[in-house]
VOGU-3710 file (C-alpha; in Angstrom, 3 decimals, decimal comma):
1> msgawqlsvg> -190,611/-19,851/48,265  -191,270/-23,240/46,643  -194,420/-23,846/44,654  -195,583/-26,439/47,170  -195,879/-23,725/49,824  -197,373/-20,994/47,662  -200,914/-20,236/48,732  -203,298/-17,765/47,139  -206,030/-15,889/48,966  -208,600/-18,244/47,432
11> dlsetlrpaf> -206,693/-21,321/48,612  -206,366/-19,855/52,096  -210,083/-19,173/52,187  -210,881/-22,745/51,121  -208,470/-24,091/53,740  -209,949/-22,040/56,577  -213,584/-22,532/55,576  -214,014/-25,800/57,529  -212,437/-24,166/60,603  -214,851/-21,229/60,373
21> yvlsvaasaw> -217,726/-23,670/60,021  -216,713/-25,544/63,182  -216,418/-22,254/65,089  -219,883/-21,236/63,883  -221,329/-24,550/65,061  -219,627/-24,176/68,454  -220,914/-20,615/68,876  -224,434/-21,613/67,873  -224,497/-24,628/70,219  -223,217/-22,495/73,092
31> vlasarrhgg> -225,979/-19,925/72,504  -228,555/-22,719/72,468  -227,292/-24,150/75,762  -226,970/-20,709/77,345  -230,435/-19,530/76,293  -232,062/-22,740/77,527  -230,233/-22,503/80,859  -231,143/-18,830/81,234  -234,827/-19,623/81,022  -235,895/-16,066/80,245
41> frpfavwawt> -236,231/-16,548/76,486  -239,284/-17,943/74,776  -238,676/-21,095/72,672  -238,920/-19,250/69,349  -236,425/-16,653/70,635  -234,031/-19,395/71,738  -233,940/-20,907/68,263  -233,834/-17,495/66,574  -230,696/-16,612/68,547  -229,247/-20,075/67,909
51> lsafifpaiv> -229,658/-20,036/64,139  -228,563/-16,414/63,872  -225,399/-17,242/65,817  -224,671/-20,039/63,351  -225,044/-17,766/60,313  -223,451/-14,589/61,724  -221,491/-15,628/64,830  -219,256/-12,556/65,034  -222,261/-10,206/64,922  -224,849/-12,158/66,877
61> lplylvarmy> -222,739/-13,328/69,834  -222,162/-9,824/71,275  -225,823/-8,956/70,678  -226,940/-12,117/72,442  -224,732/-11,386/75,475  -226,252/-7,921/75,754  -229,777/-9,316/75,391  -229,098/-11,922/78,071  -227,945/-9,207/80,488  -231,229/-7,313/80,126
71> tpradtsstd> -233,546/-10,319/79,997  -234,784/-11,425/83,450  -234,145/-15,029/84,338  -237,009/-17,417/84,930  -237,394/-17,669/88,765  -238,631/-21,096/89,772  -237,711/-20,802/93,438  -240,078/-17,953/94,406  -242,966/-20,294/95,223  -240,847/-21,999/97,856
81> lhpndedaee> -240,135/-18,757/99,786  -242,350/-17,091/102,479  -242,339/-13,294/102,225  -243,635/-12,575/105,802  -244,178/-14,104/109,184  -247,867/-14,839/108,562  -246,958/-17,086/105,699  -244,387/-18,718/107,937  -247,061/-19,454/110,573  -249,377/-20,908/107,957
91> saqtsdetsd> -246,542/-23,030/106,752  -245,863/-24,267/110,256  -249,533/-25,201/110,742  -249,565/-27,001/107,443  -246,450/-28,914/108,358  -248,062/-30,005/111,664  -251,145/-31,268/109,901  -249,090/-33,302/107,477  -246,572/-34,688/109,969  -248,002/-38,143/109,496
101> etsvsadsge> -247,089/-38,063/105,839  -243,384/-37,255/106,236  -242,267/-40,722/105,370  -244,352/-40,698/102,201  -243,095/-37,265/101,154  -239,513/-38,330/101,796  -239,955/-41,238/99,449  -241,628/-39,048/96,838  -238,811/-36,485/97,173  -236,353/-39,090/96,003
111> qeetparkak> -238,589/-39,802/93,043  -238,905/-36,104/92,187  -235,154/-35,695/92,006  -234,967/-37,958/89,006  -237,032/-35,754/86,616  -235,123/-32,692/87,807  -231,836/-34,342/87,056  -233,159/-35,431/83,699  -234,235/-31,867/82,899  -230,807/-30,599/83,899
121> gsrfvvplly> -229,106/-33,199/81,728  -231,332/-32,388/78,752  -229,913/-28,879/78,737  -226,691/-30,375/77,434  -228,149/-33,235/75,388  -230,107/-30,998/73,007  -227,165/-28,656/72,189  -224,847/-31,641/71,748  -227,272/-33,346/69,374  -227,740/-30,071/67,520
131> agallligaf> -223,983/-29,526/67,163  -223,410/-33,143/66,141  -226,040/-32,932/63,405  -224,537/-29,729/61,997  -221,018/-31,174/62,066  -222,145/-34,296/60,199  -223,931/-32,206/57,572  -220,898/-29,962/57,211  -218,464/-32,860/56,922  -220,546/-34,479/54,188
141> sfyqdyrsfd> -220,902/-31,161/52,334  -217,180/-30,345/52,469  -216,285/-33,877/51,389  -218,604/-33,696/48,378  -217,366/-30,228/47,473  -213,716/-31,291/47,700  -214,298/-34,180/45,300  -216,421/-32,229/42,821  -215,471/-31,773/39,167  -215,023/-28,008/39,485
151> ahlargaqak> -212,877/-28,352/42,629  -210,476/-30,724/40,838  -210,228/-28,357/37,878  -209,567/-25,382/40,144  -206,812/-27,223/42,010  -205,350/-28,383/38,707  -205,247/-24,821/37,365  -203,628/-23,639/40,590  -200,999/-26,386/40,416  -200,247/-25,492/36,795
161> lygqrertma> -199,773/-21,867/37,809  -197,109/-22,966/40,291  -195,448/-25,359/37,847  -196,542/-28,530/39,662  -197,074/-30,673/36,576  -197,622/-34,040/38,273  -200,209/-32,576/40,612  -201,857/-30,814/37,683  -202,215/-34,055/35,755  -203,444/-35,892/38,844
171> eyraalgvre> -206,195/-33,295/39,382  -207,246/-33,434/35,730  -207,450/-37,226/35,892  -209,496/-36,976/39,099  -211,847/-34,507/37,407  -212,321/-36,902/34,498  -213,098/-39,618/37,017  -216,033/-37,516/38,185  -217,267/-36,404/34,753  -216,184/-37,025/31,167
181> dahtrkllgl> -215,259/-33,728/29,539  -213,586/-33,130/26,173  -211,909/-29,884/27,213  -210,372/-31,492/30,304  -209,110/-34,345/28,114  -207,372/-31,783/25,952  -205,825/-30,058/28,984  -204,516/-33,381/30,271  -203,147/-34,230/26,804  -201,266/-30,921/26,638
191> elleagraee> -199,716/-31,485/30,054  -198,601/-34,972/29,006  -197,186/-33,595/25,753  -195,180/-30,953/27,615  -193,927/-33,647/29,979  -192,567/-35,638/27,010  -195,120/-38,448/27,329  -196,195/-38,254/23,698  -197,975/-41,597/23,480  -200,245/-40,870/26,464
201> alaelraaea> -200,728/-37,329/25,188  -201,835/-38,586/21,783  -204,400/-40,904/23,385  -205,893/-38,069/25,438  -205,907/-35,614/22,533  -207,577/-38,130/20,240  -210,146/-38,837/22,973  -210,825/-35,096/23,280  -211,240/-34,871/19,508  -213,651/-37,805/19,486
211> sgetdetlsy> -215,636/-36,252/22,353  -216,271/-33,081/20,369  -213,616/-30,633/21,598  -214,072/-27,460/19,557  -210,602/-25,951/20,047  -209,189/-25,473/16,539  -205,617/-25,910/17,800  -206,345/-29,513/18,769  -205,254/-30,880/15,377  -201,978/-28,976/15,722
221> hvgsalealg> -201,285/-30,593/19,101  -202,192/-34,011/17,707  -199,664/-33,399/14,915  -197,012/-32,455/17,510  -197,632/-35,686/19,429  -197,455/-37,762/16,239  -194,259/-36,037/15,204  -192,721/-36,740/18,621  -193,578/-40,418/18,129  -191,859/-40,472/14,733
231> rggeavtsyt> -195,083/-40,811/12,769  -194,331/-38,037/10,284  -196,928/-38,948/7,645  -199,798/-38,843/10,122  -198,382/-35,663/11,616  -198,493/-33,933/8,209  -202,165/-34,901/7,865  -202,988/-33,318/11,238  -200,961/-30,209/10,452  -202,758/-29,861/7,117
241> kflrsglcar> -206,112/-30,086/8,904  -204,997/-27,369/11,251  -203,877/-25,117/8,386  -207,408/-25,299/6,959  -208,909/-24,006/10,185  -210,121/-20,463/10,697  -207,135/-19,634/12,875  -204,718/-19,905/9,973  -207,011/-17,919/7,642  -206,459/-14,783/9,708
251> tppsasceta> -203,936/-12,111/8,885  -201,350/-12,332/10,220  -201,457/-16,057/11,003  -200,429/-17,285/14,435  -197,013/-18,742/15,207  -198,602/-22,201/15,366  -199,797/-21,809/11,792  -196,313/-20,878/10,626  -194,863/-23,906/12,425  -197,461/-26,239/10,913
261> rarvtrp> -196,879/-24,832/7,437  -193,134/-25,372/7,818  -193,721/-28,975/8,860  -195,978/-29,637/5,880  -193,773/-28,004/3,223  -190,411/-29,285/4,361  -188,901/-31,975/2,117
//
């Protein structure tokens, strides 16, 4: 499998996170619309179910469906029904007394349909506005997170693990575009040095040194870049600085110390 297609569990999680967020928003908006249409839930219960479905959709959705089954619907049509014949007779008498007002009531009926239709339409408007707001917030959050300093460094480290040098350098440069950091300068300089771009590597390593990078091997890498550029005298100075560091005072010294010592002592 090529490095471009290698995907760790962490990468897969980051890739699927926006999809899970969209599914959570959809589940939450559906619960909001369903609970409002049901009519048997109090307003605070409607929003409690809605927000819970957004945070824990896989757990809350089944619980909500069970709760909806056992929660009686709001019955708004019972006042229009007559339970017995006596009520029917009273209704007939009332209708006779108000026969002169039929034309007025017909006109008012047309006017009453408009608020009802508006109420029916609002059942969908509120969930849609709610879902739209969450999607906008999520999109902004994911965009900011993707362009953050830490996200660029993480992607750069992952690319380096898979041997994708150009992508690694691009991520390090992007991270430096977000925040100046001496350690990241050093990492970029090392990648450039390994790629054979000694002049660019020297510039980045010197910038890391000027920014206060505390890695004691930095002077060794600067010497390597100078040596690659044919600047032997300056390289010896950097190697000598490295040999005076605490790393080369240890017993036994590291391989880098032995290499630097050989460069300094050779004729």
